[in-house]
C-alpha positions as CSV (number, residue, x, y, z in Angstrom):
1,M,-21.0,-0.6,8.9
2,Q,-21.9,-0.2,5.4
3,T,-20.9,-2.5,2.6
4,I,-18.0,-0.9,0.7
5,R,-16.9,-1.7,-2.9
6,T,-13.6,-1.1,-4.5
7,A,-12.3,-1.4,-8.1
8,R,-12.1,-5.6,-7.3
9,L,-13.8,-6.3,-3.9
10,I,-16.9,-5.9,-1.8
11,I,-16.4,-5.8,2.0
12,R,-19.6,-6.8,3.7
13,R,-21.0,-7.8,7.1
14,F,-20.4,-11.2,8.0
15,G,-23.7,-13.5,8.7
16,L,-23.7,-17.0,10.3
17,A,-23.9,-18.5,7.0
18,D,-20.3,-17.4,6.7
19,A,-19.2,-20.1,9.5
20,A,-17.5,-22.5,7.3
21,F,-15.1,-19.7,5.6
22,I,-14.5,-18.7,9.0
23,V,-13.4,-22.1,10.1
24,Q,-11.0,-22.3,7.0
25,L,-9.5,-18.8,7.6
26,V,-8.6,-18.8,11.2
27,N,-7.2,-22.2,11.0
28,Q,-4.6,-21.3,8.3
29,P,-1.0,-21.6,9.4
30,S,-0.6,-17.7,8.7
31,W,-3.6,-16.8,10.8
32,L,-2.2,-18.8,13.6
33,R,1.3,-17.0,13.3
34,W,0.5,-13.6,12.9
35,I,-2.9,-13.5,14.7
36,G,-3.3,-16.5,16.9
37,N,-5.3,-19.4,17.7
38,R,-9.0,-18.5,18.1
39,N,-10.0,-22.2,18.9
40,V,-12.4,-22.2,16.0
41,H,-12.5,-25.8,14.9
42,T,-16.2,-26.5,14.0
43,L,-19.1,-24.7,12.6
44,D,-20.6,-24.3,15.8
45,D,-17.3,-22.7,17.1
46,A,-17.1,-20.6,14.1
47,E,-21.0,-19.5,14.7
48,T,-19.9,-18.5,18.3
49,Y,-17.0,-16.4,17.2
50,L,-19.1,-14.5,14.7
51,S,-22.0,-13.8,17.5
52,S,-19.6,-12.8,19.9
53,G,-17.1,-10.9,17.9
54,P,-18.1,-9.3,14.7
55,L,-21.9,-9.4,15.0
56,S,-21.6,-8.1,18.5
57,M,-19.3,-5.3,17.6
58,Y,-21.5,-4.5,14.7
59,E,-24.3,-3.9,17.1
60,R,-22.3,-2.1,20.0
61,Y,-20.0,0.1,18.0
62,G,-21.4,0.2,14.2
63,V,-18.1,-1.4,13.1
64,G,-16.4,-4.7,13.2
65,L,-14.6,-7.2,10.9
66,C,-16.5,-8.0,7.4
67,G,-16.2,-10.7,4.9
68,V,-14.2,-9.7,1.8
69,E,-15.6,-11.2,-1.6
70,L,-13.9,-11.4,-4.8
71,A,-16.1,-12.3,-7.6
72,G,-18.7,-13.6,-5.1
73,K,-16.3,-15.8,-3.2
74,L,-15.3,-15.0,0.1
75,I,-11.2,-14.7,0.2
76,G,-10.6,-12.7,3.7
77,M,-11.9,-10.7,6.4
78,A,-11.1,-7.1,7.3
79,G,-12.6,-4.0,9.1
80,L,-12.5,-1.5,11.7
81,I,-12.5,-3.0,15.2
82,K,-13.2,-1.3,18.3
83,R,-12.5,-3.7,21.5
84,S,-13.9,-1.4,24.1
85,P,-15.7,1.9,24.5
86,E,-12.3,3.6,25.5
87,A,-10.2,1.7,22.8
88,E,-9.2,3.3,19.3
89,I,-10.4,2.1,16.4
90,D,-7.9,-0.4,15.0
91,L,-8.0,-1.5,11.2
92,G,-7.5,-5.3,10.6
93,Y,-7.3,-7.7,7.8
94,A,-6.5,-11.0,6.8
95,F,-6.6,-13.4,3.5
96,L,-6.4,-16.7,2.5
97,P,-2.9,-17.3,1.2
98,E,-3.7,-18.0,-2.3
99,Y,-5.0,-14.6,-2.5
100,W,-1.7,-12.7,-1.4
101,G,0.6,-10.8,-3.3
102,Q,-2.3,-9.4,-5.7
103,G,-2.9,-6.0,-3.9
104,Y,-6.2,-7.1,-2.1
105,A,-4.8,-6.2,1.5
106,T,-3.7,-2.5,0.3
107,E,-7.0,-2.0,-1.6
108,V,-8.9,-3.2,1.4
109,A,-7.0,-1.3,3.9
110,Q,-7.0,2.1,1.9
111,A,-10.9,1.5,1.3
112,L,-11.4,1.1,5.0
113,L,-9.0,4.1,5.9
114,N,-11.1,6.1,3.5
115,Y,-14.1,4.9,5.1
116,A,-13.2,5.5,8.6
117,I,-11.9,9.2,7.6
118,H,-14.5,10.4,5.2
119,M,-17.6,8.7,6.3
120,L,-17.4,7.8,9.9
121,K,-15.3,10.9,10.3
122,L,-12.9,9.7,12.8
123,P,-9.8,11.8,13.6
124,R,-7.4,8.9,14.0
125,I,-7.2,5.1,13.1
126,I,-4.5,2.4,14.3
127,A,-3.2,-0.9,13.2
128,T,-0.9,-3.3,15.0
129,T,1.4,-6.0,13.4
130,Q,3.6,-8.6,15.0
131,L,7.3,-7.2,15.0
132,E,8.2,-9.7,11.7
133,N,5.1,-9.3,9.6
134,Q,7.0,-7.5,7.0
135,Q,4.0,-7.7,4.5
136,S,1.5,-6.1,6.8
137,I,4.1,-3.3,7.5
138,K,4.5,-2.7,3.7
139,V,0.4,-2.6,3.6
140,L,0.2,-0.4,6.3
141,E,3.0,2.2,5.0
142,R,1.6,2.1,1.7
143,I,-1.9,3.5,2.7
144,G,-0.1,6.4,4.9
145,M,0.1,4.9,8.4
146,Q,3.0,6.1,10.2
147,F,5.1,3.4,12.3
148,E,4.5,4.9,16.2
149,G,6.6,2.6,18.2
150,I,6.2,-1.0,20.0
151,I,3.8,-1.6,22.4
152,H,3.3,-4.7,24.6
153,E,-0.3,-6.8,24.7
154,G,0.5,-9.7,27.2
155,E,3.7,-11.6,25.9
156,K,3.3,-10.2,22.7
157,S,5.3,-7.2,21.4
158,L,3.2,-5.5,18.4
159,R,4.2,-2.6,15.9
160,L,1.9,0.2,16.5
161,F,0.9,2.4,13.4
162,G,-1.5,5.2,13.2
163,Y,-3.1,7.6,10.8
164,G,-4.4,11.1,12.0
165,N,-4.2,12.9,15.2
166,R,-3.3,11.7,18.5
């Protein structure tokens, strides 16, 4: 995945040096509520998470979760996720709470959708949200994704949004 620049933000690949930020982000109450516990509590845990998650996905599929920077400081993560060779590309994002409400999620989601369509030439992108996550639902609707229904992952029910042809 290439570095993407928006009007205010830089979306760039993670490296192991970003482990401290990962520990901070994935232990936020909002992350735990909306995304889930990844059992990342130390720098070693974060390096393992990065190695087996985003860094591995970059190598296997050319996409993955990336760091989102504002003025040189990491404020969130976002990216295009491919969980298996058969899986559709999934758009995802999460920000530290102090950066909510400033349009960063919409800016990043739109940039990633544009990258997927115009650079990667993907015919379809999906995104999922928890049923009650109104902030994420609004972001996905703002960038033109359409609600397609409720899906079930284990015990969780999620809203599925799509952009492009099924």
